[in-house]
Every structure is written in C-alpha cells, then in structure tokens.
C-alpha positions in Angstrom: -33.7 21.7 4.0 -34.9 22.5 0.4 -38.3 22.2 0.1 -39.2 22.8 -3.8 -42.9 23.5 -2.9 -41.8 26.2 -0.4 -43.2 29.8 -1.5 -40.7 32.5 -1.5 -42.4 35.9 -0.9 -41.1 38.4 -3.8 -43.5 41.5 -3.7 -46.5 43.0 -2.0 -49.4 44.8 -3.6 -49.5 48.4 -2.3 -52.7 49.3 -3.5 -54.3 50.7 -7.1 -52.3 53.0 -9.1 -54.6 55.0 -11.7 -58.3 53.7 -12.7 -57.6 51.1 -15.1 -56.9 48.3 -12.6 -53.1 49.2 -12.3 -51.3 48.3 -9.2 -48.7 50.2 -7.0 -46.1 47.0 -6.4 -43.3 46.3 -3.8 -40.5 44.2 -5.5 -38.7 42.2 -3.0 -36.1 41.1 -5.7 -32.6 42.1 -5.8 -33.5 44.2 -9.2 -37.4 44.8 -8.5 -38.1 44.9 -12.4 -37.0 41.2 -12.2 -40.1 40.1 -10.5 -41.6 39.8 -13.9 -39.0 36.7 -14.7 -41.1 35.0 -12.0 -44.5 35.0 -13.7 -47.1 34.1 -12.7 -47.2 34.9 -9.1 -49.8 33.6 -6.5 -51.3 34.7 -3.3 -49.9 32.6 -0.2 -52.9 30.5 0.1 -52.3 29.7 -4.1 -56.0 30.5 -4.6 -55.0 33.5 -7.2 -52.2 33.3 -9.4 -51.4 36.8 -11.6 -49.0 37.2 -14.7 -47.1 40.6 -13.8 -47.0 43.4 -16.4 -44.3 46.2 -15.4 -45.8 49.6 -16.9 -42.8 51.8 -15.4 -40.9 52.6 -12.3 -42.7 54.8 -9.5 -42.1 56.3 -6.2 -41.5 53.6 -3.8 -42.1 50.4 -6.4 -43.4 49.9 -9.6 -46.8 50.4 -12.0 -47.9 46.9 -12.7 -50.8 45.5 -14.5 -51.6 42.0 -13.3 -53.3 39.5 -15.2 -57.2 39.7 -14.5 -57.0 43.1 -12.8 -59.4 45.8 -14.8 -60.7 47.8 -12.5 -59.3 50.3 -9.7 -61.9 48.4 -7.3 -60.2 45.2 -8.0 -57.0 46.6 -7.3 -57.9 48.2 -4.4 -59.0 44.9 -2.9 -55.8 43.4 -3.3 -53.9 46.0 -1.1 -51.7 44.6 1.3 -51.6 41.1 -0.7 -48.1 39.5 -1.1 -46.9 37.7 -4.0 -45.2 34.7 -4.1 -43.4 32.0 -6.2 -42.4 28.1 -5.6 -38.6 28.3 -4.5 -37.5 26.2 -7.3 -38.0 29.1 -9.6 -35.4 31.2 -7.8 -32.2 31.3 -9.7 -29.1 29.7 -7.8 -27.0 32.0 -5.8 -23.0 32.2 -5.5 -21.8 30.3 -2.6 -21.2 34.1 -0.4 -24.9 34.8 -1.0 -28.3 33.6 0.8 -31.9 34.2 0.2 -33.0 35.9 3.4 -35.8 33.0 3.8 -32.8 30.5 4.4 -31.3 32.6 7.1 -34.5 32.9 9.5 -34.6 30.1 11.9 -31.1 29.2 11.7 -29.3 28.7 15.2 -26.4 31.2 15.9 -23.7 30.0 18.1 -20.3 32.0 18.6 -16.7 30.8 17.6 -16.3 28.5 20.8 -19.6 26.9 20.0 -21.7 28.6 22.7 -25.4 29.3 21.6 -26.3 32.7 21.0 -29.7 32.4 19.6 -31.7 32.2 16.5 -32.3 34.6 13.4 -35.8 36.0 14.0 -35.7 38.2 10.8 -32.7 39.8 8.3 -33.1 43.6 7.7 -31.7 46.2 5.5 -32.1 49.7 6.7 -30.0 51.0 4.1 -26.4 50.1 5.3 -26.3 46.3 4.7 -28.0 43.4 5.9 -28.4 43.0 9.7 -29.5 39.4 11.4 -32.0 40.0 14.5 -31.3 37.6 16.8 -33.2 36.2 19.4 -33.0 33.7 22.3 -33.2 32.8 25.9 -30.6 34.8 27.3 -31.2 37.7 25.8 -33.4 40.3 27.3 -33.8 42.1 24.1 -33.1 40.8 20.2 -29.5 41.9 18.8 -29.1 43.0 15.7 -25.8 41.2 14.3 -24.1 42.9 11.1 -24.2 40.6 8.3 -20.7 40.8 7.0 -18.0 38.4 6.6 -16.2 39.5 9.6 -19.1 39.4 12.3 -20.5 35.9 10.3 -17.7 34.0 8.5 -19.7 30.9 8.2 -23.1 29.9 7.0 -24.1 26.5 6.8 -27.3 25.9 5.4 -27.1 22.2 5.4 -26.6 21.9 9.3 -29.0 24.7 9.7 -26.4 26.7 11.7 -24.3 30.1 11.2 -20.8 30.6 13.1 -20.9 34.4 14.4 -17.8 36.5 15.3 -19.3 39.4 16.7 -18.2 42.7 17.9 -17.4 43.1 21.7 -20.4 43.8 23.8 -22.9 42.9 21.3 -24.0 40.0 23.3 -24.1 40.0 27.4 -21.1 38.0 28.7 
C-alpha cells in the first residue's frame, strides 16, 4: 500500500498574481502556509520542479514566488498546473487522521459485511468531510459523512472501510 515514490497533490496554480512572476496558489495542506515546508514541489510528470516562497495570504489562496518563474507570461502559462510532493515527505498522521489520497479506492462495507461500494473521492463543503461512494448497486453516488459514528473503522492495511451509515442513506 505504501509506495514512497507515490506523488501526493499539495496545491494548484490558479494563475498569475501581479506582473513580476508571482502566482496565486491554492494550497491543499491542512495549514495552507505549510506547503512551503515541502519544497521542492514538482509537476505530476516530474518535468518541472519549483521552490515555493510565500509572499502573503490573499483571497482564495496564497501569493507565492516560484523559483525560475520571473515574468507574468511564465506565471500565466502555469495556470491549472498541480504541484506534488513524494509521499515520503509528508508527515506521519495520528491514528485517527488520514490523507484523502489513502481513502480513495478503498472498499466500503456495512457492519454486517455487505459491500456498499468504493470511495470515489473525499469532499468537504465546509461542514466536514464526506466520502463519495459509488458501486454497482447504486443509481447515483452516495455521500457518506466521514465521522466516527458513520465510519467506525478505516483499515488501510486491508484496503477497507467499515461503515454504519445513517438509516436510508443506502438502498436496502
């Protein structure tokens, strides 16, 4: 399960910010400014690498300087580029916390052992994390609250989640 070469997306460039090559960066780290701690960041294919220097927080992100980007045109050309770090550079988490990337693809079973589906994505719309579950018996994806009540067990070693979903969330 643990692949030290696995890349984890920690941010995305939202476009140029100013005229001297700064970019607006969306940070996906729990503490947005901690993204600087993971330097250097690379593109997904590894073709480019950047050191990120935070200038200041701005609306919807951070104003940052990327090493080797010196003009507005270069910054504009990077709009939409996602930035990654190798998995082994991320800190270890306490037992009750998980990286979203580790949850995606896990099979979800109910407390009786019936397979409910697979985690397609992890979302957060402000009120807590939701696991987007999809599977063969589901007409549409189901959003399962990622709380201790609804998801009592996450077993990364076995690649499975045991869920106790609220009544009526999954079809009988």
